[in-house]
C-alpha atoms as one frame of an Amber mdcrd trajectory, in Angstrom:
protein
   0.000   0.000   0.000   1.375   3.421  -0.901   0.087   6.472   0.953   0.996
  10.115   0.362   1.851  12.301   3.366  -1.045  13.415   5.530  -3.289  10.536
   4.429  -4.695   7.440   6.055  -4.933   4.148   4.181  -7.106   1.197   5.244
  -6.382  -2.447   4.651  -8.579  -5.424   5.552  -6.365  -8.148   6.968  -8.857
 -10.341   8.862 -12.394 -11.667   8.509 -14.994 -12.718  11.063 -15.095 -16.356
  12.155 -18.319 -18.335  12.315 -18.753 -17.205  15.920 -18.692 -13.552  14.755
 -15.274 -12.723  16.219 -12.454 -11.173  14.242  -9.204 -13.109  14.294  -6.398
 -12.204  14.668  -6.596  -9.331  17.161  -3.039  -8.230  16.316  -0.911  -8.551
  13.243   2.841  -8.548  12.693   3.809  -6.589   9.575   6.874  -5.119   7.948
   6.448  -1.497   6.910   8.942   0.553   4.911   9.216   4.216   4.011  10.774
   4.375   0.522  12.304   7.593  -0.849   9.838  10.058   0.696   9.743  13.605
  -0.679  10.109  15.051   2.845  10.912  13.990   6.400   8.042  12.495   8.363
   6.684   9.426  10.107   4.237   6.584   9.665   2.193   4.640  12.162   0.073
   1.482  11.867  -3.007   1.214  14.097  -6.549  -0.084  14.669  -8.827   1.838
  12.244 -11.518   2.291  14.883  -9.104   4.250  17.099  -7.664   7.744  16.798
  -4.247   8.098  15.177  -1.680   7.282  17.907   0.803   9.910  19.040   3.687
   7.414  18.626   5.163   6.404  15.271   6.476   3.094  13.970   8.872   4.586
  11.402  10.572   7.988  11.354  12.217   8.932   8.067  14.092  11.727   6.325
  14.072  13.014   2.760  14.959  10.193   0.350  15.489   7.574   3.088  14.593
   3.905   2.910  13.606   2.887   6.458  12.032  -0.504   7.290  10.574  -1.611
  10.616   8.688  -4.590  12.051   5.329  -3.625  13.572   2.868  -5.406  15.858
  -0.411  -3.613  15.156  -3.865  -4.117  16.685  -6.705  -5.050  14.315 -10.091
  -3.255  14.438 -13.359  -5.120  15.071 -14.065  -5.086  11.329 -10.660  -6.672
  10.575  -8.779  -3.596   9.356  -5.514  -1.832  10.114  -4.767   1.733   9.069
  -1.507   3.378   8.099  -1.125   7.114   8.684   1.749   9.083   7.253
């Protein structure tokens, strides 16, 4: 998923089981900032929550910065990325 600065992207990563519960409740992902046009940050979070004040990746102009993330999954099975 590619997101421009100041945007939030959604991604469905889980579905409901027969009992109506979403599994998994958390997801391990690798996220990477690739050659951004300006310094900034990105964070991965539960789409039903507000954007967290902490970031998962901080990057500078033109950097390539990867990081492993353990992100919570929303009740509808989605994670969001804000940059």
